[in-house]
C-alpha positions, 0 to 999 in steps of 0.5 A, a space after each residue: 501844419 503847426 504854423 497855419 493861420 486861423 481866423 478866430 473871429 471877424 467883427 465890424 461896425 455898421 456902415 454910416 453915411 460918410 457925410 455930415 449928418 451920417 450916423 457915425 459923423 460925430 464918432 471919432 475914428 479911434 472910437 470906431 476901432 476901440 469899440 471893436 477892440 473892447 468887443 473882441 476882448 469881451 466876447 472871447 474873454 481874451 487875454 490880450 497879453 497873448 495878442 502880439 500885434 494889431 495892424 489897422 489900415 486906413 486910406 487917409 492916415 492923417 489928423 485923427 486917423 494919423 500917426 499910428 491909430 492902431 497903437 493909439 487905440 490900443 493904449 486908449 482901450 483896456 488892452 494890455 500894453 504889451 500888444 504892439 500896433 501898426 498902421 498900414 496903407 495900401 489904398 482900398 486893399 489895406 483892410 485885407 492886406 492888414 489881415 494877410 500881413 498878420 496871417 503871414 507873420 503867424 505862418 512864418 512862426 514869428 508870431 502866434 496871435 494877432 489882430 488886423 482890420 481897418 477904419 475909415 471916417 469918410 465923413 470927417 476925413 474925405 477922400 484926398 484928405 492926406 494929399 497925394 503924390 499922384 496929385 502932381 500934374 507931371 507925375 499924373 501925365 507921366 503915369 497916365 494917372 486918371 480918376 478911378 471913376 473915369 478908369 471904371 468908365 474906360 474899362 466898361 467901354 473896353 469890355 463892352 458893358 453899357 449903362 444898362 449892364 452896370 445899372 442892372 448889377 447895381 439893382 441886384 446888389 441893393 436887393 441882395 443887401 436888403 434881403 440879407 439885412 432883413 434876414 439877419 445875415 449880418 447880425 453875427 458880426 455886426 457890433 453896434 457903435 456906442 458912445 462914451 455913456 454906452 448909448 447905441 449911436 448906430 446899429 445898422 448899415 445906413 446906405 441900403 435903400 430901395 432901388 429900381 432900374 427906372 430910378 437908377 436910369 435917372 441918375 447923371 454920370 458922375 465923371 463927365 467932368 474929367 472928359 471936360 478936363 481933357 482926360 478922355 483925349 489924353 487917354 487916346 495916347 494909351 488906348 487909341 482904339 477908344 474914340 471917346 470914354 462914355 461915362 456910365 457910372 453914377 452914384 447908383 452903380 458905384 460904391 457908396 461913401 461911408 464910415 466904418 471899421 472892422 477887426 479880425 482875430 488870427 492865430 495859430 492852432 496852439 495860441 487859440 487853444 490856449 485861450 479856449 478859442 475855436 478856429 472858424 477858418 484857415 488862411 489858404 493863400 494870399 496874393 498881391 499883384 500890380 496891374 496897368 495903372 490907368 486900368 487900375 481897377 483890373 487887379 482882382 483878376 490877376 490877383 485871384 489867378 495868382 492866389 488860386 495858383 499858390 493854393 493849387 486850386 481852380 475857380 470851381 474849387 471856390 464856393 463863394 466869391 466876395 469882390 469889392 464893388 468899387 464900381 459895377 464894371 469891376 465885378 462884371 469884368 471879374 465874372 466874365 474873365 474868371 467864369 464866375 456865376 451870379 449865384 456865387 459872387 457877392 451873394 449878400 450885396 456889396 459896396 454899391 449897396 452898403 458903401 466902401 469905407 476905404 481902409 476897412 472894406 477888405 476886412 469887412 467883406 472877409 467877415 461877411 463871406 465867412 459868415 455866409 460860408 457858415 450859414 450855407 455850410 460851404 467850405 471855401 471862399 475868395 475875397 478880392 479887391 482892386 486898389 489905386 495905382 493898379 493893385 489887386 489883392 486876393 485871399 482864399 479861406 477855408 472853413 475849419 
């Protein structure tokens, strides 16, 4: 079809520890984005007058990440002024939703080429920096709003997963990420961050670390405070079958706090040919779903099912799955309900090992799984994430 949306490239920065002293702490979010814009232009000798829009997601659209950082980064860069920019917010789903939004505009025929991705500087703008409508006490009570961490613990309890299960998965994520890093699997898409003088600030993912089951077992649960605040008792009104919420998620089996950015170049076949670009993959289907907001992390399953239905595909048609490791229980639930084997999901580790830069993660893991499809000479992949408030998103891609 002439209006298929193709991925021409997908690049990302390293993930830096999201706290003062982290490798990207002194780098402004706009520089993370601009670094990638310049790399995409240089790498492909890109005529940016032909790139119609750039959509950038962020989880905290405020201060130096606010007021349409996408367009500001374009103006700040060497890209042509004709390219428009938009900022998008869909919690953790934002980076992938930005890609899907540009893809759908291309598939509709309204645009021929665009770029999309996300950025998050969690060291400079922590979680909650932009405030929250859900922070109002009455809103939280009426919507049974709880912290995502306690929601992950609740989900693990409902599904019958215990501390050993989530720690075992976390060890696997760390081991796979370390192997992928040491084997050079990330190098194709990884763009070192440079300062204004061209000096490399960070060239590797900072969070990957040696991990053992014994070490993980020593970590204290992170979300017991919410039980102390009475949130566990509050949840009994909605889930009376739960006597108590056992808190089993720790810093070791939950996604890490990091800084980073990602950028994906998309276009129709003619737009790519006009620029001498070879398509790497085609967007097959995109899906969004809303789920019960207390179990806000359960969205990947129905989103994946919807994407498969739209594509007239089954789980067996997907060669690799990339699911954001917000918490270990999210992946364990997805594997059980979708029937996905260990050797097909997050094969190079995930956010437990490398971190979750909220607005950027969806675009990052899309690039990661595309690289792995090519390395293994496989055909299809699904990327999926959960997001706040009960949102699931999924995208199926097929190598060209």
